[in-house]
Structures are given as structure tokens and as C-alpha cells.
Residue, then its C-alpha position, 0 to 999 in steps of 0.5 A: x475422435x472429437x465429433x460435433x454437430x453444427x447446424x448451419x443456419x448461418x449468417x454472412x460477414x463482410x470483409x472491408x465491405x468487399x464481399x457481396x452475399x448470395x442474393x437469397x438465403x438458402x437453407x444451410x446444410x447440417x454438417x459434421x465436424x470431425x477432428x477440425x475437418x468437415x469430411x463430407x461434401x456439403x452438397x453430396x457431390x464433388x465441386x467444379x474446379x473452374x467454377x471454384x476458381x471463378x468464385x475465389x477470384x470474384x471480388x464480390x464472392x470469395x474474394x480470396x485475393x483481398x488477403x492472399x497471393x494466388x497463382x492467378x497472374x491475370x488479376x492485380x492487387x493480391x492481398x498480403x495479410x493472409x498466407x500465400x495460397x500456392x499448393x493447398x491441394x498438396x498441403x491439405x485434404x479436401x476435408x481440411x480445406x472445406x473446414x477452412x472455407x466454412x469456418x476457419x475459426x474452428x482451427x485458429x480462433x484468432x484468424x481474420x479469415x471470414x466464415x463463408x458458410x457459418x452460423x452465428x455471424x455478428x456485426x453484419x448489416x441487417x440485410x445480410x443476416x441469414x445469408x451466407x457469403x457462399x452457397x454450399x455448392x460454391x464452397x464445394x467448387x472452391x474446394x475443388x479448385x484449391x485441390x488442383x493447386x499442388 
């Protein structure tokens, strides 16, 4: 079993300038990566699926629609550069989804998916240094939402 401790003291990355970052830097949670997953909630509590859906489709937060087609017909202009998000709750565990949101490059170094809660971002404006794209609670909320898609 491969274990590595990651201290998330993190920075944000913008996707085509479309993502806005949390207004204040939060002290990021220390989490453990186990076999390419983050098995423990970043907040110690389950997320709110309804809030996660709102974060995922918010073009200034999660902005998932910039790259993915999702089962959200009321929103226009779904992206086609990432895979369609249809049944992640059936295809992946919470731990796997959490890792993909926190830092998808752990799983696929060539992915263009941004790291939403990660240390070591580069090429960001100075005002975004030290500010994650999503808070720990927002990560957990998005994970909870994605788990409802089965």
C-alpha cells in the first residue's frame, strides 16, 4: 500500500480565466493519499449534495461545465474537452472522486483538469497565490453531489 502525506498549503489555478477563487485563503487541511485516493473527508463530515451541485455548475467556482457534459439540462454550453460526467457515483468511490477534485494529476499527470485544493500551483496571478479554488467543504459538497449521479 503506497502512502504519502501531503500538506495542502495550496494555491489556485485558473482555467481560461473562468474560475474565481475563494475570497480568503484558508489554512488547508492535511490529508493522506492512499493508493491514489483520499479516503478521509477533508472536513471530517459528509458533504451536502445540493450545495455540491451548485458549486459544480457555478462558472466562478467549480466550473465543471467548462470541460464536461453533465446531466444538468438547464445549463447551456457544456464543455467537450473532458469526459462526460454521467455516473461517477457508480463508477468511482468517494475517495477516488475526492482525489480527482483535489489533484487529478496524482492519477493522470497529463490531465488538463485543474487541482481545486492543492499545494504547488504555478502560473497564477499574485492575488491567487495561497488561495485554493474550492474550500475543503466545497470539495466535500462536490463529492457528495457526484456520488448521487449513478
